[in-house]
N, C-alpha and C positions, 0 to 999 in steps of 0.2 A: 547847264551842267552836264557833265559828261556822265555816261553809267560807271566809269572807274572812279570819279569822285564819290558817289554815293556808296558804293560797296568797299570803298578803302583801297589800300595799296595792294592788299594779296588778291584781291578780285571775288571775294567770297562774301556774303551777307552774313552777318553776327546771328540772324534769327534763323529758324529752321533745325532738322535736325541733325543736320552734317552728313547725311549718306543718302543715296536714292532708295526710293521704294522698292522692295523687293517683287519681282513677278509673282503671279499667283502660282506658277509651276513650282518655282523656286521655295515660295514659303511653304508650300504643301510636302515638297519633298524634304526639305529641312526638318519640319515637324515630324513626319514619318520615320525620319534616321533617329530622332532622339528615343523612339519606342522600339525596343527590340523584343520582339515577340519569337519565341521558339516556334519551329515547323510543326512540332508534335503536341497534339491539342492537350493532351494531357498535362504536359509540361507548361503549356499556355496558362490553362485554368490554375493549375499551382502558382506560377508566377503573378498571376491577377490575384489570387486569395491572399498572397504574402504581401503583395503591395499594398492591398486593401486593409489587412491586419496592421501593417505598419502606418497606414494613415489613420485609422483608427485609434491606435495607440498615441499615437502623436497628437491627435484632437483631444482625448480623454485626459493625457497629461496637461495639455493646456488649459483645459476646462478646470480641471482640478487645482491648477495654480493660479485660477482667477484671471487669466489672459483674456481681455474681452474680444480677441480676434477669432478666439475659437468658440464662443458663445453660440448656442442655437439661436435661431431668430426669436424665438419667443424669450430669452432673457437678454437680448441685445438693446441697447440704448440708455440714454440718461436717464428717462424715467423710471425702467425697471431697475436701474442701479439704485436709483433713490428709494425706490419700494424696497429693495432687498435690504438697504442699511437701514431703513426704519423699522423693518420688521425684525432685524437681528440684533436691534439695539436693546428690543423689550423682551420680557419672559412673556410668554401667553400660557394660558391653561391647555390649548390644544395640543402643545409639544409634548406635554407629560400623559396625554390621552392614551396612547398605547401602551405605555408601561404599565399603567394604571388599569388598561383593561385586561393586561394579563394577570395582574395580581387579583382582579375580580373574579376572573376566570378560575383560578387556582382556589378562592375562597369559596366558590358557587359549588364546588366539589366536596365541599364539608358538609356532611349529613347531620347537621345540626339547625332545627328550625331558628332560633335567634340569629345564628351568623346570616343564614340566607334571607332572613328579612331584613337585617341590617346591611347586607350586601346590596339588595334592591333598592333601599332608600339611599345609600351611597351612591351607587351608580346612577339612579335619577338625579341625583343633585349633581354629580360630576357632568353629566350630559347638558343639564341646564346652564351649568358654568361655562362649559365649554360654547354653547350657543350664544350665550349673552357676552363671552369674551370676544368671540369672532365678530360678533355684529359690532361691538366697541371699537375693536381695531379697523373694522372695514370703514365705519363714521371717521374716526380720526383720520386714518391714511387718506381717505377722500378729500377731507377738510384740508390736509396739508398739501396734497398734491395741487387741488384748485390754487391754492395760493401761489405754488411755484410754476404751474403750467396751466394759464386759464382757457386756453384752447381745449375745447372737450375732445378733439380728435388725438391730441398729443397724451393725451391720458386713457385712451380707449382700453379697457380690459386691465388695468393696472391694479385696481382695487381687488378684483378676482384674483389676481396673480399673487399680491400680498396675502391674501385671506388664506389660500392654498399654502403658501409658504409658511405661515403661522401655524399652520397644523401639523407641520412635518416636524419628525425630531430634529433638532438643530444639529447634531452630528451627520445627519445623511442628507442635508439640503445641499443642493446644486445649482447653482455654483456656491461654493463654501463660502460661509460669512467672511467679511471683511472686519466686522466689529464685533466686539464681545458684547453681551447682555450688559447693559448699563453703560455702553458708549465706547469704552476703550478700543483703540484699534488693535487688531489682531497682528502678531509679528509672523511673517511668512516663515514657515520651516523649510530649511534648506536641507535637502538630502544629501548626504555625505556618499562619495563614490569609492 
């Protein structure tokens, strides 16, 4: 069998990239031509700041839109996505802690011994509820993750990630929730241009 028969009538093989590998000098010069740096150091710094600002804005927009390509490493992966959905599906006492703490702070300024005593008891009760709810969320989340990801290395740090997310105000969670409290999916908001 001759070489022409194996490669076909055109003389080219079907596999391969279809072009020769560039020499190192050619690849470096092509890469350097793509970056246009001004000769003036001040202008170069300004151009670099502008590029960085645009990259951060693009990354932030992608993160807020829920695009997994823009997630930081701590939020990436199917385990973290399941944790976020599990936490966002339910209401927790921790997400109401900050607004409640603000109200308690204002009530603590009232110069009435009865009000101040009541505030101390209510504050202690709320702290206890937050701790108990956080422990319960951690236990239930861990049980759910063990069912879906039996390998311990797959779910490393996932429970603490979920507990911290449960303590955040829902509105300020990043990446934003994909599920409403109760389990209904959130329809993404499309910005009008």
